[in-house]
C-alpha positions as CSV (number, residue, x, y, z in Angstrom):
1,M,-5.0,-25.9,-11.7
2,E,-8.3,-26.1,-9.6
3,R,-9.9,-22.7,-9.1
4,P,-11.0,-22.1,-5.5
5,D,-14.5,-20.9,-4.9
6,W,-13.3,-17.5,-3.7
7,A,-11.2,-16.9,-6.9
8,P,-13.1,-14.8,-9.5
9,Q,-13.5,-16.2,-13.0
10,G,-11.3,-14.7,-15.6
11,I,-8.1,-14.3,-13.6
12,D,-5.0,-16.2,-14.6
13,L,-3.9,-18.4,-11.7
14,S,-0.5,-18.9,-13.2
15,V,0.5,-15.2,-13.0
16,P,1.7,-13.9,-9.6
17,S,-0.1,-10.9,-8.1
18,V,1.4,-8.2,-5.8
19,A,-1.7,-8.4,-3.5
20,R,-1.6,-12.1,-3.2
21,M,2.2,-12.2,-2.6
22,Y,1.6,-9.7,0.2
23,D,-1.1,-12.0,1.6
24,Y,1.5,-14.9,1.5
25,Y,4.1,-12.8,3.3
26,L,1.6,-12.1,6.1
27,G,0.6,-15.8,6.4
28,G,-2.7,-15.5,4.6
29,S,-4.4,-18.2,2.6
30,H,-5.7,-16.3,-0.4
31,N,-2.8,-16.9,-2.8
32,F,-2.0,-19.4,-5.5
33,E,1.1,-21.5,-6.2
34,A,2.4,-18.9,-8.7
35,D,2.2,-16.3,-5.9
36,R,4.0,-18.5,-3.4
37,V,6.8,-19.3,-5.9
38,A,7.3,-15.7,-6.7
39,A,7.1,-14.7,-3.0
40,R,9.7,-17.3,-2.0
41,A,12.0,-16.1,-4.7
42,A,11.5,-12.5,-3.5
43,M,12.3,-13.5,0.1
44,E,15.5,-15.2,-1.1
45,A,16.6,-12.1,-3.0
46,F,15.6,-9.7,-0.2
47,P,15.7,-11.6,3.1
48,G,13.3,-10.5,5.8
49,L,10.3,-9.5,3.6
50,P,7.7,-11.0,6.0
51,K,9.1,-9.1,8.9
52,I,9.2,-5.9,6.8
53,M,5.5,-6.4,5.9
54,Q,4.6,-6.9,9.5
55,A,6.3,-3.7,10.4
56,N,4.4,-2.0,7.5
57,R,1.1,-3.2,9.0
58,A,2.1,-2.1,12.5
59,F,2.9,1.4,11.2
60,M,-0.5,1.5,9.4
61,R,-2.3,0.7,12.7
62,R,-0.4,3.4,14.6
63,A,-1.1,6.0,11.9
64,V,-4.8,5.2,11.7
65,R,-5.0,5.6,15.5
66,Y,-3.2,8.9,15.2
67,A,-5.7,10.0,12.5
68,V,-8.7,9.2,14.7
69,D,-7.1,10.9,17.7
70,R,-7.0,14.1,15.5
71,G,-10.7,13.8,14.7
72,I,-10.5,12.1,11.3
73,T,-13.2,9.4,10.9
74,Q,-13.1,8.7,7.2
75,F,-10.5,6.8,5.4
76,L,-9.6,6.1,1.7
77,D,-7.3,3.1,1.6
78,I,-5.9,2.6,-2.0
79,G,-4.0,-0.6,-2.7
80,S,-5.8,-2.1,0.3
81,G,-5.1,-5.7,-0.7
82,I,-6.7,-8.8,0.7
83,P,-8.3,-8.5,4.1
84,T,-6.2,-9.7,7.0
85,F,-6.5,-9.2,10.8
86,G,-6.2,-5.6,11.8
87,N,-7.6,-3.9,8.8
88,V,-8.2,-0.1,8.7
89,H,-11.8,-0.2,9.6
90,E,-11.1,-2.5,12.6
91,V,-8.4,-0.3,13.9
92,A,-10.3,2.9,13.3
93,R,-13.5,1.7,14.9
94,A,-11.8,0.5,18.0
95,A,-11.2,4.2,18.6
96,H,-14.4,5.6,16.9
97,P,-17.3,3.3,16.1
98,G,-18.6,5.5,13.3
99,A,-15.4,5.5,11.2
100,R,-16.0,5.0,7.5
101,V,-13.6,3.3,5.1
102,L,-13.5,3.0,1.3
103,Y,-11.1,0.2,0.2
104,V,-9.7,0.4,-3.3
105,D,-7.7,-2.2,-5.2
106,R,-7.3,-3.3,-8.8
107,D,-6.6,-7.0,-7.9
108,P,-9.8,-9.0,-8.6
109,V,-9.2,-11.4,-5.7
110,A,-8.6,-8.6,-3.3
111,V,-11.8,-6.8,-4.4
112,A,-13.9,-10.0,-4.4
113,H,-12.7,-11.2,-1.0
114,S,-13.0,-7.7,0.5
115,R,-16.6,-7.5,-0.7
116,A,-17.4,-10.9,0.8
117,V,-15.9,-10.0,4.2
118,L,-17.5,-6.6,4.4
119,E,-20.9,-7.5,3.0
120,G,-23.6,-5.8,5.0
121,D,-21.3,-3.3,6.7
122,P,-22.9,0.1,6.1
123,L,-19.8,2.0,6.9
124,T,-17.4,0.4,4.4
125,R,-17.3,0.1,0.6
126,V,-15.0,-1.7,-1.8
127,L,-14.1,-0.2,-5.2
128,A,-12.3,-1.9,-8.0
129,A,-10.1,0.9,-9.3
130,D,-6.5,2.1,-10.0
131,F,-4.6,4.7,-8.0
132,R,-3.4,6.2,-11.2
133,E,-6.9,7.4,-12.0
134,P,-7.8,9.7,-9.1
135,E,-11.0,11.1,-10.8
136,A,-12.4,7.5,-11.2
137,V,-11.7,6.9,-7.5
138,L,-12.9,10.2,-6.1
139,N,-16.0,10.4,-8.4
140,S,-17.1,6.8,-8.0
141,P,-20.6,6.1,-6.6
142,E,-18.9,4.4,-3.6
143,A,-16.8,7.5,-2.8
144,R,-19.7,9.9,-3.2
145,E,-21.9,7.7,-1.0
146,L,-19.4,7.1,1.8
147,L,-17.0,10.0,2.0
148,D,-17.7,13.7,2.7
149,P,-15.2,15.8,0.6
150,D,-15.8,18.8,2.8
151,R,-14.3,17.0,5.9
152,P,-10.8,15.9,6.5
153,I,-9.9,12.4,5.3
154,A,-7.0,10.1,5.8
155,L,-5.6,8.8,2.5
156,L,-3.6,5.6,2.9
157,L,-1.0,4.6,0.3
158,V,0.6,1.9,2.3
159,A,3.1,-0.3,0.4
160,L,1.6,0.9,-2.9
161,L,3.6,3.6,-4.6
162,H,6.7,1.4,-5.1
163,F,4.6,-0.6,-7.5
164,V,3.9,2.5,-9.6
165,E,6.7,3.4,-12.1
166,D,7.6,7.0,-12.9
167,A,6.3,6.5,-16.4
168,D,2.8,6.2,-14.9
169,K,3.1,9.6,-13.4
170,P,2.4,8.9,-9.7
171,L,3.3,12.4,-8.6
172,E,0.6,13.8,-11.0
173,A,-1.9,11.3,-9.6
174,M,-1.0,12.2,-6.0
175,A,-1.6,15.9,-6.9
176,G,-5.1,14.9,-8.0
177,Y,-5.9,13.4,-4.7
178,R,-4.2,16.2,-2.7
179,A,-6.3,18.8,-4.6
180,A,-9.5,17.0,-3.4
181,M,-8.5,16.6,0.2
182,A,-10.1,19.1,2.7
183,P,-7.7,21.1,5.0
184,G,-6.5,19.0,7.9
185,S,-6.5,15.7,5.8
186,L,-3.7,13.2,6.2
187,L,-1.6,11.2,3.7
188,I,-0.3,8.0,5.3
189,L,2.4,6.4,3.2
190,T,5.0,3.7,3.2
191,H,7.6,3.0,0.5
192,A,10.2,0.4,-0.3
193,S,13.8,1.6,-0.3
194,T,17.4,0.5,0.4
195,D,18.3,3.9,1.8
196,T,17.5,2.6,5.2
197,G,18.1,-0.8,7.0
198,P,20.6,-3.5,6.2
199,R,19.4,-4.5,2.7
200,T,21.8,-3.4,-0.1
201,R,21.1,-1.8,-3.4
202,E,22.1,-5.1,-5.1
203,E,19.5,-6.9,-3.1
204,G,17.0,-4.2,-4.1
205,N,17.8,-4.8,-7.7
206,A,17.5,-8.6,-7.2
207,V,14.0,-8.4,-5.7
208,T,13.0,-5.9,-8.4
209,D,13.9,-8.4,-11.0
210,V,11.8,-11.1,-9.3
211,Y,8.7,-8.9,-9.4
212,R,9.4,-7.9,-13.0
213,R,9.7,-11.5,-14.1
214,G,6.2,-12.0,-12.7
215,G,4.9,-9.1,-14.7
216,N,4.8,-6.6,-11.8
217,N,6.7,-3.3,-11.4
218,L,8.8,-2.6,-8.3
219,V,10.6,0.7,-7.8
220,M,13.0,1.4,-5.0
221,R,13.0,5.2,-4.4
222,N,15.4,7.2,-2.2
223,R,14.4,9.7,0.5
224,E,14.2,12.7,-1.8
225,E,12.0,10.8,-4.3
226,V,9.6,9.5,-1.6
227,S,9.5,13.0,0.0
228,A,8.1,14.4,-3.3
229,F,4.8,12.6,-2.7
230,F,4.3,14.9,0.3
231,E,4.8,18.1,-1.7
232,G,2.6,20.9,-0.3
233,M,2.0,19.1,2.9
234,E,3.3,19.6,6.4
235,M,5.1,16.5,7.7
236,V,3.8,15.1,11.0
237,D,6.6,14.6,13.5
238,P,9.0,12.7,13.3
239,G,8.8,13.1,9.5
240,L,9.9,10.6,6.9
241,V,11.6,7.8,8.8
242,P,12.0,4.0,8.8
243,M,8.7,2.4,9.7
244,P,9.4,1.4,13.4
245,E,10.7,4.9,14.1
246,W,7.3,6.5,13.4
247,R,5.8,7.1,16.8
248,P,6.9,3.7,18.2
249,E,4.9,2.1,21.0
250,G,7.8,0.0,22.4
251,P,11.6,0.0,22.6
252,L,13.3,0.1,19.2
253,D,16.4,-1.7,20.3
254,Q,14.5,-5.0,20.4
255,E,13.5,-4.8,16.8
256,D,15.1,-6.9,14.0
257,P,17.3,-4.5,12.0
258,V,15.6,-5.6,8.8
259,V,12.3,-3.9,9.7
260,F,14.1,-0.5,9.4
261,T,14.1,-1.1,5.6
262,G,12.0,1.5,3.8
263,F,10.2,4.7,4.6
264,A,7.1,5.7,6.4
265,G,5.5,9.1,6.9
266,V,2.4,11.1,7.5
267,G,1.7,14.5,5.9
268,R,-1.1,17.0,6.7
269,T,-2.8,19.3,4.2
270,A,-3.0,23.0,5.1
């Protein structure tokens, strides 16, 4: 298989990546055949995935604008993926030109492409790191240089936590981030689930199997389990809801029912 110029050396092009599958769902071009095969299998098992991902991005944009409206101008986006139109820094700067964003991902293609796209931008940094290691993220040179720990921050965990198994202690990692967040900070989160929308538990199990066959974890959590990530936080109205229902900007009755699959929420630190 020929390696594109933008693909870092050392990555196995035959193994699907969560970040590159997401890029495929959104119509991007930074994915390989293995990613496309796995993504098509996931779409067959769980119909409507591209629309769900678009709803996920739309929620992210609304939540970022909400954060800026509340005076937050620094963002930590973990599991940021491969840059596409309407990234966090673009949305935030449309409302506040001085907004700062630290993008974090562990996928080499996502990191390499993000660095290429954002090269020369003094208000963004890109860090190769893992959500499960909060100290490595928060104490990185990139974080120390860009983010002020004494001011509120918006932490984005958008379409990330359902790829972290309970055995990897995501609640403990979340507690590490929460302890470092200044009062008034926000947690912006989405999570896959079959508790909402038309997709069944059987379809959830089927798409989970697709990801696992490609070497990736996928965990469907229920409302109670997702709510646990907001422990100690005040939920921003309307709470933990299907993605289109979080502060919608248009009529919900025109939405495809499939986009109501999964949860979205924003929490505020005291």
